[in-house]
C-alpha positions as CSV (number, residue, x, y, z in Angstrom):
1,M,-22.8,11.6,6.7
2,E,-24.9,10.4,3.1
3,A,-25.4,6.7,2.7
4,G,-23.5,5.2,-0.5
5,G,-20.2,5.2,-1.5
6,G,-20.9,6.8,-4.9
7,V,-18.1,7.4,-7.7
8,G,-15.9,9.0,-5.0
9,V,-15.0,12.1,-2.7
10,G,-12.8,14.5,-5.2
11,A,-14.0,12.1,-8.6
12,G,-16.8,15.1,-9.7
13,P,-19.9,14.2,-10.8
14,N,-18.8,14.0,-14.7
15,Y,-16.1,11.2,-13.6
16,N,-15.8,8.2,-15.6
17,P,-12.5,7.8,-17.0
18,R,-12.9,6.0,-20.1
19,T,-8.9,5.0,-21.2
20,V,-7.0,2.2,-19.8
21,E,-4.7,4.1,-18.3
22,E,-7.8,6.3,-16.7
23,V,-9.2,3.2,-15.6
24,F,-5.7,2.3,-14.3
25,K,-5.0,5.9,-12.4
26,D,-8.6,5.1,-10.7
27,F,-7.9,1.9,-9.3
28,K,-4.5,3.5,-8.1
29,G,-6.4,6.0,-6.3
30,R,-8.7,3.6,-4.9
31,R,-6.2,1.2,-3.0
32,A,-3.7,4.2,-1.7
33,G,-7.5,5.3,-0.3
34,L,-8.0,1.5,0.9
35,I,-4.2,0.2,1.9
36,K,-4.1,3.2,4.5
37,A,-7.1,2.5,6.0
38,L,-5.8,-0.9,6.7
39,T,-2.5,-0.1,7.7
40,N,-1.3,4.2,9.0
41,D,-4.8,4.9,9.6
42,V,-6.1,1.0,11.4
43,E,-6.9,2.0,14.6
44,D,-9.5,4.2,12.8
45,F,-11.1,2.4,10.8
46,Y,-11.2,0.0,13.6
47,R,-13.6,2.0,15.7
48,Q,-15.4,2.6,12.6
49,C,-16.6,-0.9,12.1
50,D,-18.8,-0.8,15.2
51,P,-20.6,-4.0,14.7
52,E,-23.7,-1.9,17.0
53,K,-24.4,-0.2,13.8
54,E,-26.3,-0.7,10.1
55,N,-24.5,-2.8,7.5
56,L,-21.2,-1.2,6.4
57,C,-19.0,-1.3,3.9
58,L,-15.2,-0.2,3.2
59,Y,-14.9,2.9,0.5
60,G,-11.7,3.5,-1.6
61,F,-11.7,6.7,-3.8
62,P,-9.7,8.1,-6.6
63,S,-8.4,10.8,-4.3
64,E,-7.0,8.7,-1.7
65,Q,-8.8,8.5,0.3
66,W,-11.0,6.3,2.2
67,E,-14.2,5.8,4.1
68,V,-16.8,4.0,5.8
69,N,-20.9,4.1,4.5
70,L,-23.6,2.6,4.6
71,P,-24.7,0.7,1.1
72,A,-25.9,3.7,-2.1
73,E,-29.9,3.1,-1.8
74,E,-29.8,3.6,-5.8
75,V,-30.9,0.0,-7.1
76,P,-28.8,-1.3,-9.1
77,P,-25.8,1.3,-8.2
78,E,-23.7,4.0,-10.3
79,L,-20.1,1.0,-9.3
80,P,-20.0,-2.0,-8.3
81,E,-20.7,-2.5,-4.1
82,P,-17.7,-3.4,-1.7
83,A,-18.4,-6.2,0.7
84,L,-21.8,-5.7,2.8
85,G,-21.6,-5.8,6.8
86,I,-18.1,-5.9,6.9
87,N,-18.3,-4.5,10.7
88,F,-20.4,-7.2,12.0
89,A,-17.0,-10.3,12.7
90,R,-15.4,-7.0,13.8
91,D,-15.2,-8.4,17.1
92,G,-15.6,-12.1,16.5
93,M,-12.9,-12.7,14.4
94,Q,-9.1,-11.8,15.8
95,E,-8.4,-8.3,14.2
96,K,-5.2,-9.7,12.3
97,D,-8.0,-12.0,10.2
98,W,-10.4,-9.8,10.0
99,L,-7.8,-6.6,7.7
100,S,-7.2,-9.9,5.7
101,L,-10.5,-10.4,5.7
102,V,-11.4,-7.4,4.5
103,A,-8.8,-6.6,2.5
104,V,-8.8,-10.2,0.2
105,H,-13.1,-8.6,-0.7
106,S,-11.7,-5.1,-1.4
107,D,-9.1,-6.8,-3.9
108,A,-11.7,-7.8,-5.1
109,W,-13.7,-4.9,-5.5
110,L,-11.4,-2.7,-6.7
111,L,-10.6,-5.0,-10.0
112,S,-15.3,-5.5,-10.0
113,V,-14.6,-1.6,-10.5
114,A,-12.1,-1.2,-12.8
115,F,-13.1,-3.8,-15.7
116,Y,-17.1,-2.5,-14.9
117,F,-15.2,0.7,-16.6
118,G,-13.5,-1.3,-19.4
119,A,-16.1,-2.7,-20.2
120,R,-18.9,0.0,-19.9
121,F,-15.9,1.7,-22.3
122,G,-15.8,-1.5,-24.9
123,F,-12.5,-2.2,-23.8
124,D,-11.5,-4.6,-26.3
125,K,-9.6,-8.6,-25.5
126,A,-6.0,-6.4,-25.8
127,D,-7.0,-3.8,-23.8
128,R,-8.3,-5.4,-20.9
129,K,-5.1,-8.0,-20.6
130,R,-3.3,-4.4,-20.8
131,L,-5.1,-3.3,-17.9
132,F,-5.4,-6.8,-15.5
133,N,-0.9,-6.1,-16.1
134,M,-0.5,-3.1,-15.3
135,I,-2.2,-4.3,-12.2
136,N,-1.2,-7.0,-11.7
137,E,2.5,-5.3,-11.6
138,F,1.7,-4.7,-8.0
139,P,0.9,-6.4,-4.7
140,T,-2.7,-7.0,-3.1
141,I,-3.8,-5.3,-0.8
142,F,-4.4,-8.4,1.5
143,E,-0.8,-10.0,0.3
144,I,0.5,-6.1,1.7
145,V,-2.6,-6.1,5.2
146,S,-1.7,-9.6,5.9
147,G,2.3,-9.7,6.1
148,S,2.8,-11.5,2.7
149,V,5.7,-9.0,0.6
150,K,7.9,-9.8,4.8
151,K,9.7,-12.3,3.1
152,Q,11.0,-9.2,0.8
153,S,11.6,-7.7,3.2
154,K,13.5,-9.8,5.2
155,E,15.7,-9.7,1.7
156,K,16.2,-6.5,1.4
157,S,17.6,-6.5,5.0
158,S,20.2,-8.9,3.7
159,V,21.0,-7.0,0.9
160,S,21.3,-3.9,2.9
161,N,24.0,-5.3,5.3
162,H,26.0,-6.5,1.7
163,S,25.6,-3.5,-0.1
164,S,26.8,-1.2,3.2
165,N,30.0,-3.1,2.1
166,K,30.6,-1.3,-1.2
167,S,29.6,2.6,-0.6
168,K,31.6,4.7,-3.6
169,S,32.5,8.0,-3.7
170,N,29.6,9.3,-4.7
171,S,26.9,7.4,-2.8
172,K,23.8,8.5,-1.8
173,V,23.3,7.5,2.3
174,V,19.8,5.9,3.3
175,F,19.0,5.3,6.6
176,V,17.9,1.3,7.9
177,K,16.5,0.0,10.8
178,Q,18.4,-3.4,11.1
179,R,17.0,-6.5,13.7
180,D,19.2,-5.1,16.8
181,S,17.8,-1.3,16.4
182,Q,21.0,-0.2,16.2
183,V,20.9,2.4,13.1
184,K,23.3,1.5,10.4
185,Y,23.5,3.6,7.5
186,S,23.9,1.7,3.5
187,R,24.7,3.0,0.8
188,I,23.3,2.8,-3.0
189,A,25.2,4.0,-6.0
190,Q,23.8,6.8,-7.4
191,P,24.5,6.8,-11.6
192,K,28.1,7.5,-12.8
193,D,28.9,9.0,-15.8
194,D,31.4,5.8,-17.1
195,D,30.2,2.0,-18.2
196,E,31.1,0.5,-15.2
197,G,30.2,2.8,-12.6
198,L,26.8,1.8,-14.2
199,D,26.7,-1.7,-14.1
200,D,27.6,-1.0,-10.9
201,D,24.6,0.8,-9.9
202,E,22.2,-1.3,-11.8
203,E,23.2,-4.5,-10.2
204,D,21.9,-2.5,-7.0
205,D,18.8,-1.4,-7.8
206,D,17.6,-5.0,-9.5
207,E,18.7,-6.7,-5.8
208,H,16.4,-3.7,-3.8
209,G,13.8,-4.2,-6.4
210,D,11.5,-6.2,-5.2
211,T,11.1,-4.4,-1.9
212,L,7.3,-3.9,-1.4
213,C,6.3,-0.5,1.1
214,G,4.6,-1.7,3.6
215,A,1.7,1.1,3.9
216,C,1.5,1.9,-0.4
217,G,2.6,-1.2,-1.9
218,D,5.4,0.1,-4.4
219,N,8.5,-1.0,-5.6
220,Y,11.8,0.3,-3.7
221,A,13.5,2.9,-4.9
222,A,17.1,3.9,-4.9
223,D,16.8,7.7,-4.7
224,E,14.5,7.1,-1.2
225,F,14.8,7.6,2.0
226,W,13.3,3.3,3.4
227,I,12.4,2.4,7.1
228,C,12.0,-1.1,8.3
229,C,9.6,-1.7,11.6
230,D,11.5,-3.6,14.4
231,I,8.8,-5.0,15.1
232,C,7.2,-6.4,11.7
233,E,9.8,-6.0,10.3
234,K,8.1,-4.9,7.1
235,W,9.8,-2.1,5.2
236,F,8.2,1.7,4.4
237,H,9.4,5.0,3.0
238,G,9.8,7.7,4.9
239,K,7.5,9.8,3.1
240,C,4.3,6.4,3.8
241,V,5.2,6.4,7.8
242,K,5.8,10.6,7.8
243,I,9.6,10.1,8.8
244,T,12.6,11.5,7.5
245,P,16.2,10.9,7.4
246,A,17.7,13.2,10.7
247,R,14.3,12.3,12.8
248,A,15.6,8.2,12.6
249,E,18.6,8.9,13.8
250,H,17.1,9.6,17.1
251,I,14.7,6.6,17.0
252,K,16.0,2.9,19.2
253,Q,13.4,1.1,18.0
254,Y,11.5,2.0,15.4
255,K,7.2,1.2,15.7
256,C,4.5,1.1,12.3
257,P,1.6,2.6,12.7
258,S,0.4,-1.0,12.4
259,C,2.1,-2.5,14.9
260,S,1.4,1.0,17.2
261,N,-1.9,0.7,17.8
262,K,-2.0,-2.9,18.2
263,R,0.1,-2.8,21.5
264,A,-2.0,0.1,22.2
265,R,-5.8,-1.6,22.2
266,S,-4.0,-4.7,23.6
């Protein structure tokens, strides 16, 4: 494994996002990779951060991949570097606190990379503001890893109970899990042709729209399958945790990858 994160896996030797949209796409890819390392792949990430090794950094790449590696050898580096030596504190802190600390530094690194591109390619005040506003629509990695979005997840649980009483003939069934681990089906209405149907559907979307996926951080969408972890009560896209509606019907108690990994190491 070569030392240094460089531009990133899958980016190509001449990779340079030059527009606000391209920089934002780069940000989203790197962010997705970092979130994956600190949630779904947390057991592998934890193992790679051996305190006995040299100074290590966590890199996220535009290809939505991640890597634990040594810092870049060239000075100054091609891009801003992530926090150095994240492995040294691993065994001296509670795992949750350590992961949250890495998440905070990862958030700072993502912003530094995005605005490095902005400075390099001459973004003006309006471009920088637009880029920040686009980035600010997403929860931070720290908010996802530390569980700050848990409150919104709980709100969705109560909303799902309410919306289950508003079933319609043309509604689409979405599987959800409640605290008592009983299977519950919440019917999320799909758009109708008549004005009344559209109003009802918009109300449902508004009620669910603030809920964020515990893996990727994206918002709830009525046409997607979601599942709730019975341990931490975070909500996830089925595709993010590789759970299908058919498989979910046979799960008595669902544990997300992070909770499953914690129990395995305890």
